[in-house]
Structures are given as structure tokens and as C-alpha cells.
VEXVEXZA-854931 format. One record per residue (C-alpha): z, x, y; residue in one letter. Coordinates in steps of 0.2 Angstrom, whole numbers, plus 2048, in hexadecimal, padded with zeros to 3 digits. Example, Ala and Ser with C-alpha at 12.3 -4.5 7.8 and 13.67 -1.06 7.14 Angstrom:
% VEXVEXZA-854931
82783E7EAA/8248447FBS/
END
This chain:
% VEXVEXZA-854931
800800800M/7FC806811V/80A80D81CR/80C80782EC/81481183CG/81481284EI/81182085BI/81981F86CI/81C82B87BF/82F82987CL/83682E88DT/84682C897D/83D81D89FK/83A81388FT/84480C881I/85181887AQ/84C82186AP/85B81B85FV/858809864E/84580B860L/84881384FA/85480584AL/8477F8850A/839801846V/843801836E/8497F0838Q/8387E983AR/8327F1829G/8277FE831L/82580E828D/82581C835A/828822847L/81D82F84FF/82283885FL/817843869P/81A853872E/81785B883H/824868888T/81E86689AH/80E8628A4I/80986F8B0P/8068688C1V/7F38658C4G/7F08628B2S/7E18568ADT/7DE84E89DS/7CD84D895P/7D383E88BF/7D683389AM/7C882A8A2A/7CD8308B3D/7D48408AEG/7E683C8B4V/7F48418A9V/7FF8318A6P/8118328ADE/81883089BF/810841896Y/81C8498A3K/82C84189CR/82B842889T/83B84687FY/83B855874D/83584C864P/840856858L/850852862V/84B840864A/84783E851L/85884684CA/860838856A/85582C84DC/85983483CA/86C83083FA/86981D840V/85C81A833T/85A81C821E/84881881CR/83B81C829I/83082B82AT/835836839L/82583E83FA/81E84984DT/80D843854G/80A850858I/81585F859C/80D86D864L/80F87C858V/806887864T/814885871E/822888865R/82A89785DD/82789584AP/83789C844I/84189084FT/83588284BL/837885838A/84A88483AK/849874845E/83E86B839V/847871829A/85886B831S/85085A836L/849858825D/85985C81CL/864851827L/858842825S/857844812N/845849812G/83D83D81ER/834849829V/82184982CL/81B857837L/80B852840G/804861849I/7F6866855G/7F0874860A/7F186B870G/7E486787EW/7EE86D88EN/7E987F890A/7F588389ED/80387B895E/801886885M/7FD89588FE/80E893898N/815896886H/80B8A5883G/7FD89E879T/7EB8A087FR/7E089187EF/7D289A875E/7DE89F867S/7E888F865R/7E188B854W/7E489C84CK/7F589C854V/7F988A84CL/7F388F83BR/7FD89F83AE/80D897841R/80B889833I/809896826M/8188A082CA/82289082CM/81D88C81AK/82389D815T/83489B81DI/83688A815W/831890804C/8388A1802E/84A8A8801D/8468B880AE/8368B4814P/82B8C081DE/81B8BE826F/80F8CA82EH/8008C3838G/7F78C4848E/8028B8852F/8128B7847V/81B8C6840D/82C8C8838F/8348D282AD/83E8CB81CP/84C8BF822M/8578B181EW/85489F825S/85E89081FY/85F88281DP/84F87F813K/84786D815P/84C85F809S/83985D804Q/83486B7F9M/828877802G/82C86E812G/82785E81AP/815858819P/80A85F827I/7FD85482EW/7F085B83AL/7EC850849G/7DA85484FA/7C984C84EN/7BC85B84FS/7B0860842K/7BB86F83EW/7CA86483AT/7C6860828P/7C5872823D/7D587682CR/7DE867823V/7D886E812A/7DE87F817D/7F087D81CY/7F586A81FA/7FA85C814D/7F284E81EG/7E684982CW/7E983D83AM/7DA83B845P/7DB830855I/7D2820852N/7C381E85DG/7C2830864R/7B2839860P/7B384A858G/7A884C848G/7B584D83AG/7B384182CT/7BC83D81CI/7AD842812E/7AE85381BM/7C0854816L/7BC851804K/7AF85F804S/7BC86B80CA/7C98677FFC/7BC86A7F1E/7B887B7F9R/7CA8807FBR/7D087A7EAG/7DA86C7F1R/7DD85B7E9D/7D784E7F6F/7E18417EFS/7F184A7F4E/7EB84A807I/7F383D812G/7E783481EL/7EF82C82DG/7E682383BL/7ED82684CF/7EB818859M/7E780C84AA/7DD7FC84FP/7E77EC851M/7D87E384AN/7DA7DD838E/7C87DF833A/7C67F083BE/7D77F6834A/7D37F0822N/7C27FA824A/7CB80A828R/7D780781AI/7C980580EA/7C2816814E/7D281D80DG/7DF81E81BY/7F081D814T/7FA81B824D/7F6810833M/7FF817843I/7FF80A851F/80180F863A/80F80786DV/80E809880A/81C813889A/823804892E/8347FC894D/83F7F7886R/83A7E5885D/8287E9885S/82A7F6877V/8347EA86CL/8277DC86FT/8197E886AN/8237ED85BL/8247DB855D/8117D9857R/80E7E984DI/81A7E483FA/8117D383DD/8007DC83DF/8077E8830A/80B7DA825T/7F97D3825K/7F17E3821I/7FD7E8813R/7F77D980AG/
END
């Protein structure tokens, strides 16, 4: 049965994370995805907004791992997910520790949605050159997996380099939480087959990547395509269209909730919960 979750830019002006997490769980939904921007440099423009203006809520997002930790404390069932975590803006040793801690404390409910990011100035403030972002992302993920899986991990790469060390706790989920890559480009399927456990393209955004390309990439890299999760970000709230995407193979429908006031968010959650009942059959 298809899983249904939500994505929302939670901020200090919207509903409080704990209240939202409880509402998501109480309504029978399956997952809560939180995005990330550490900051927005003044003067930033967005290629994904029609007028290029970065929305106000981009400037005010909570740290997703801190917010999800609060959500973990009051829920028992829902998946706690980043959508997405900007790994290109984080130290991989620290991030590995944070994610492992959250996964252990939540009894294995973490899904790490990742991406390279689009805001060049933002990531360069963290020391990552825009042109190198995908290489940096891959290497940091490989280093984090090493930390999660080995008792005395070491890693020597171009962007990450550390000698044998101890890093505990390990995640509750063996090998670490599933890693889902959020991107739409024609290069994404091969990246997913290389170092991720799932793919979550944004519905309606052009890019060139397809499920068939992912199947081919898995075959080339010796991966079992059936073990790859497929989540549709910004999933359609149209029953015929949603069912068509499920028929294509999407296992998770992730619906967008606007970053609005508490009452508006809860009203939208009710609507999504009713819709989820319809498409689950």
C-alpha cells in the first residue's frame, strides 16, 4: 500500500513542530518531511520561483534535525524525514552523529532525504564550491555510511579525510537510515543507484530523470531496483493523476502543506488525510 506523508517549511511563524507531528500521526499519515536552509544570503534569487524572489519562509526554517528530535519525543509511528538535508553545507562527522542519535532515539524512524542544493552563495558560505557540490555530497554520504557501519571507521577522500576513530551511537537501522536523493536531472538515476536507497523527484519539475533510467542504472551497478524507494515530492492532489503516478511505481506520495498559520495547516492536513484514504484503496 502506498505511503502518504507531508512536506512543510516549518518556521517560527507557523504551527509548532510538536503539535504538527502529533496531528500527522493522529490523522493516520505516514511521514513528516522537513526541509533545510541554514540561512539565505541577502540578494539571493531562486530559479524555481516564477519571479525569482525567495519566499519569506525560506529565511526562517527550523533546523530539521532539531525539530524532528522534538517530534520524535511525542510520536511513536511516523517516519521522521529530511526533505531535504543539505549535506553540502554540513560537516559529515557531526551529521553522522546527529542522524545516528535521532535514529536511535526514535527507534529507527529516520529517513534521510538529501540534496546538493541550488543556492550557490549559501553553500559557498559553508566552504563548498557550487561546481563541486555533487562530488562533495557523494563523498560525505560515503563517509557517513562508513561511520555508521564500522567500529573504527576511517575515510580518505578528496573532500573528507579522517583516520581511524570511534563514533557512537550507531543508528538503530542497520547500516544507517535509508538515504533518498531529491533531484530531477538526467544524472540523478545513476547517482541514486550509486549511493542512495531511494529517489524523490519533485512532481512537475522538468529535469530528464525517469524511472526507466533508474532501472537501467541499477542494472549497471548491480543494484536490486525493487529495493529502491520511490517518493514523489509535491504529489498531486488529483485522484486520477495520483493513481497514475502510483501505477508508475511510486511507493510514497509526499504532499505539500503551505507554511501558513496553525489553523490553515491543520485544515490542509485534514484534506490530505481524506485524500490519502482514497488513493490507498
